[in-house]
C-alpha positions in Angstrom: 4.9 194.5 32.9 4.0 190.9 32.2 5.6 188.2 34.3 8.2 186.1 32.4 8.5 182.3 32.5 11.8 182.8 34.2 10.3 184.8 37.1 7.4 182.4 37.3 9.7 179.4 37.6 11.8 181.1 40.2 8.7 181.9 42.3 7.6 178.3 42.1 11.1 177.1 43.1 11.2 179.5 46.0 7.8 178.4 47.3 8.8 174.7 47.1 12.1 175.4 48.9 10.2 177.3 51.6 7.9 174.3 52.0 10.9 171.9 52.2 12.5 174.2 54.8 9.3 174.1 56.9 9.2 170.3 56.7 12.9 170.1 57.8 12.3 172.4 60.7 9.3 170.2 61.8 11.4 167.1 61.5 14.2 168.7 63.4 11.8 169.7 66.2 10.5 166.1 66.3 14.1 164.8 66.4 15.0 167.2 69.2 11.9 166.0 71.2 12.9 162.3 70.6 16.5 163.1 71.7 15.2 164.7 74.9 13.0 161.7 75.6 15.9 159.3 75.0 18.3 161.3 77.2 15.7 161.2 80.0 15.4 157.4 79.6 19.1 157.0 79.7 19.4 159.2 82.8 16.7 157.0 84.5 18.5 153.8 83.5 21.8 155.2 84.8 20.1 156.0 88.1 18.8 152.5 88.4 22.2 151.0 87.7 23.9 153.3 90.2 21.2 152.4 92.8 21.9 148.7 92.4 25.7 149.0 92.0 27.2 152.4 92.9 30.7 151.4 91.7 29.5 150.3 88.2 31.4 152.2 85.4 28.7 153.5 83.2 31.2 154.5 80.5 32.0 150.8 80.0 28.6 150.4 78.2 29.1 151.1 74.5 26.3 152.3 72.3 24.8 149.8 69.8 22.0 150.0 67.3 18.7 148.5 68.5 17.6 145.4 66.7 14.8 146.2 64.2 12.5 143.5 62.9 12.8 142.4 59.3 10.5 144.6 57.2 8.5 141.6 56.0 8.1 140.1 59.4 5.3 142.5 60.4 7.0 143.6 63.5 7.4 140.1 64.9 3.7 139.2 64.7 3.6 137.4 61.4 3.6 134.1 59.7 5.5 133.2 56.5 6.3 136.0 54.1 5.0 138.8 56.5 1.3 138.3 56.5 -0.4 139.1 59.7 -1.2 136.5 62.3 -5.0 136.8 61.9 -4.7 135.4 58.3 -2.5 132.5 59.6 -5.1 131.9 62.3 -7.9 131.9 59.7 -6.0 129.1 57.9 -5.8 127.0 61.1 -9.4 127.8 61.9 -10.4 126.6 58.4 -8.7 123.3 59.0 -10.2 122.9 62.5 -13.7 123.5 61.3 -13.5 121.3 58.2 -14.9 117.8 58.4 -13.0 116.5 55.4 -9.5 117.1 54.0 -9.1 120.3 52.0 -7.0 121.5 49.0 -5.1 124.7 49.2 -7.8 126.3 47.0 -10.5 125.2 49.5 -8.5 126.8 52.2 -8.2 130.0 50.1 -12.0 130.1 49.6 -12.5 129.9 53.4 -9.9 132.5 54.2 -11.3 134.8 51.5 -14.6 134.9 53.4 -12.8 136.5 56.4 -10.4 138.6 54.4 -12.1 139.7 51.1 -9.8 142.7 50.6 -6.5 140.8 50.5 -4.8 140.3 47.2 -5.7 136.8 46.2 -2.4 135.9 44.5 -0.4 136.9 47.6 -2.8 135.2 49.9 -2.7 132.0 47.9 1.2 132.1 47.9 1.3 132.7 51.6 -1.2 129.9 52.3 0.8 127.5 50.1 4.0 128.3 52.0 2.2 128.1 55.4 0.6 124.7 54.6 3.8 123.2 53.3 5.6 124.5 56.4 3.0 122.9 58.7 3.2 119.6 56.8 7.0 119.6 57.4 6.4 120.4 61.1 3.8 117.6 61.4 0.8 119.8 62.2 -0.8 119.0 58.8 -0.7 115.8 56.7 -0.7 115.7 53.0 -3.0 113.3 51.1 -3.2 112.4 47.4 -6.5 113.3 45.8 -7.5 110.1 44.0 -3.9 109.6 42.9 -3.6 113.1 41.4 -0.3 114.4 42.7 -0.9 117.9 41.5 -4.0 118.5 43.6 -3.3 117.3 47.1 -5.6 117.4 50.1 -4.5 118.4 53.5 -5.9 117.8 57.0 -4.9 118.2 60.6 -2.5 115.5 61.7 -4.5 114.5 64.7 -7.6 113.5 62.7 
């Protein structure tokens, strides 16, 4: 007897459901392992507290969620808009190595040499924000390019 579309569809659903069940069981096992690790850590911390102050009421410590870094911050190791520190360092390196003031496009060209795989539009936006931030902070100075206000040049403030 030929298999009907109905049976074929049910077989596919069953296979997918079994796959989901396996994934959930794996996640559950991972969560249980993480729970055991956290309980061990809490037990160790409790022992340290009791060692230092045996009369300390451990029940007085209420649970709280740990602080998580902002998703765009790169885990705390980032510059403006979440790009990684090496890109920010490449911008500063470009200014340190330059003998003359540079435009943002000049900086982009230098940074692109070190980071050719970065998205150019995002990189340019991040460089603009970073350069303007450093001008406000006094690390960089802004110069007019022959009176053209649209194309500014920037250099390190101590030059």
